[in-house]
C-alpha positions as CSV (number, residue, x, y, z in Angstrom):
1,X,247.7,187.2,-72.0
2,X,249.1,190.3,-70.5
3,X,247.3,193.2,-69.1
4,X,248.0,196.6,-70.5
5,X,246.0,199.5,-69.1
6,X,245.7,203.2,-70.0
7,X,244.8,205.8,-67.4
8,X,245.0,209.6,-67.0
9,X,245.8,211.7,-64.0
10,X,244.9,215.4,-63.8
11,X,244.2,215.7,-67.5
12,X,241.5,214.6,-69.9
13,X,243.2,212.5,-72.6
14,X,241.6,210.1,-75.1
15,X,244.1,207.6,-76.3
16,X,243.3,206.5,-79.8
17,X,243.7,202.9,-81.1
18,X,244.1,201.2,-77.6
19,X,243.6,197.7,-79.0
20,X,246.2,198.1,-81.7
21,X,248.7,199.7,-79.3
22,X,248.2,196.9,-76.9
23,X,248.9,194.3,-79.6
24,X,251.9,196.3,-80.7
25,X,253.4,196.5,-77.2
26,X,252.8,192.8,-76.7
27,X,254.5,192.1,-80.1
28,X,257.6,194.3,-79.2
29,X,258.0,192.4,-75.9
30,X,257.5,189.0,-77.4
31,X,260.3,189.7,-79.9
32,X,262.6,190.1,-77.0
33,X,261.4,186.7,-75.6
34,X,260.0,188.4,-72.5
35,X,256.4,188.5,-71.1
36,X,254.2,191.2,-69.6
37,X,252.3,190.6,-66.4
38,X,250.9,194.2,-66.3
39,X,251.8,197.6,-67.7
40,X,249.9,200.7,-66.7
41,X,250.4,203.7,-68.9
42,X,249.4,206.8,-67.0
43,X,249.0,210.0,-69.1
44,X,249.4,213.2,-67.0
45,X,250.4,216.8,-67.0
46,X,253.9,218.3,-66.8
47,X,253.3,219.3,-63.2
48,X,252.0,215.9,-62.2
49,X,255.1,214.2,-63.6
50,X,257.4,216.8,-62.1
51,X,256.1,216.0,-58.7
52,X,256.7,212.3,-59.3
53,X,260.2,213.2,-60.5
54,X,261.0,215.2,-57.4
55,X,259.4,212.8,-54.9
56,X,260.7,209.5,-56.2
57,X,263.8,210.3,-58.2
58,X,265.0,213.5,-56.5
59,X,265.1,215.3,-59.9
60,X,263.8,218.8,-60.2
61,X,263.0,219.1,-64.0
62,X,260.4,218.3,-66.5
63,X,260.5,215.0,-68.4
64,X,258.4,213.2,-70.9
65,X,258.4,209.8,-69.2
66,X,259.1,208.0,-66.0
67,X,259.1,204.2,-66.0
68,X,258.8,202.3,-62.8
69,X,259.9,198.7,-63.0
70,X,257.9,197.0,-60.2
71,X,259.6,193.6,-60.5
72,X,262.0,192.1,-58.0
73,X,264.1,190.7,-60.9
74,X,264.4,191.2,-64.6
75,X,263.6,187.4,-65.1
76,X,260.0,188.0,-63.9
77,X,257.2,189.0,-66.3
78,X,257.1,192.8,-66.7
79,X,255.2,194.7,-64.1
80,X,255.4,198.4,-64.5
81,X,253.8,201.9,-64.2
82,X,254.8,204.2,-67.0
83,X,253.9,207.9,-66.5
84,X,253.9,210.1,-69.6
85,X,253.5,213.9,-69.7
86,X,251.1,214.8,-72.6
87,X,252.4,218.4,-72.3
88,X,256.0,217.3,-73.0
89,X,254.8,215.1,-75.9
90,X,253.0,218.0,-77.5
91,X,256.0,220.3,-77.0
92,X,258.6,217.7,-78.2
93,X,256.5,216.9,-81.3
94,X,256.5,220.5,-82.3
95,X,260.2,220.9,-81.6
96,X,261.1,217.8,-83.6
97,X,258.6,218.6,-86.3
98,X,256.7,215.2,-86.0
99,X,253.2,214.4,-85.3
100,X,251.9,214.2,-81.8
101,X,250.9,210.5,-82.3
102,X,254.4,209.6,-83.6
103,X,256.0,211.2,-80.6
104,X,253.6,209.6,-78.2
105,X,254.2,206.2,-79.6
106,X,258.0,206.7,-79.6
107,X,257.9,207.6,-75.9
108,X,255.5,204.7,-75.1
109,X,257.9,202.2,-76.7
110,X,260.9,204.0,-75.1
111,X,259.5,203.1,-71.7
112,X,258.8,199.5,-72.7
113,X,262.4,199.2,-74.1
114,X,263.8,200.3,-70.7
115,X,261.8,197.4,-69.2
116,X,263.4,195.1,-71.7
117,X,266.8,196.1,-70.5
118,X,267.8,198.8,-72.9
119,X,269.5,201.9,-71.4
120,X,270.2,205.4,-72.6
121,X,272.9,206.9,-70.5
122,X,275.9,206.7,-72.8
123,X,276.1,207.8,-76.4
124,X,276.3,204.1,-77.6
125,X,273.3,203.2,-75.4
126,X,271.3,206.3,-76.8
127,X,272.1,205.1,-80.3
128,X,271.0,201.6,-79.7
129,X,267.8,202.9,-77.9
130,X,267.0,205.1,-80.9
131,X,267.5,202.2,-83.3
132,X,265.2,199.9,-81.2
133,X,262.6,202.7,-81.0
134,X,262.7,203.1,-84.8
135,X,262.5,199.3,-85.4
136,X,259.6,199.0,-82.9
137,X,257.8,201.9,-84.5
138,X,258.1,200.3,-87.9
139,X,256.0,197.4,-86.5
140,X,253.1,199.7,-85.6
141,X,250.3,199.7,-88.2
142,X,247.6,202.3,-87.6
């Protein structure tokens, strides 16, 4: 069985339904015929994630998620650190007129989908990513 962990850095955040979310993420990954070794979700502030973005990606802007794939090859079981800005999730949920929980779950599965090989640079890739996000979200029963 895979290890999925939830942490927080520089914020206090209580993730609800951790067991259900763990089962959901495992299910999404298994549907793609892949396996998880370990995924660490780290919930943090805008400034914490901005610092990571600057330090590791040389990007000077806020983002909602940064996914680090720690594998040597895509054939290995997933080993990843996924950083998520709770500040961005709150703001994006308001902007898109969705619940905080829905936006959080969408961003969580977005990071997992990147680890499964989905990209979002081109319009076609963005459309496919959005479709995969929606399909994955439809599997989550909370």
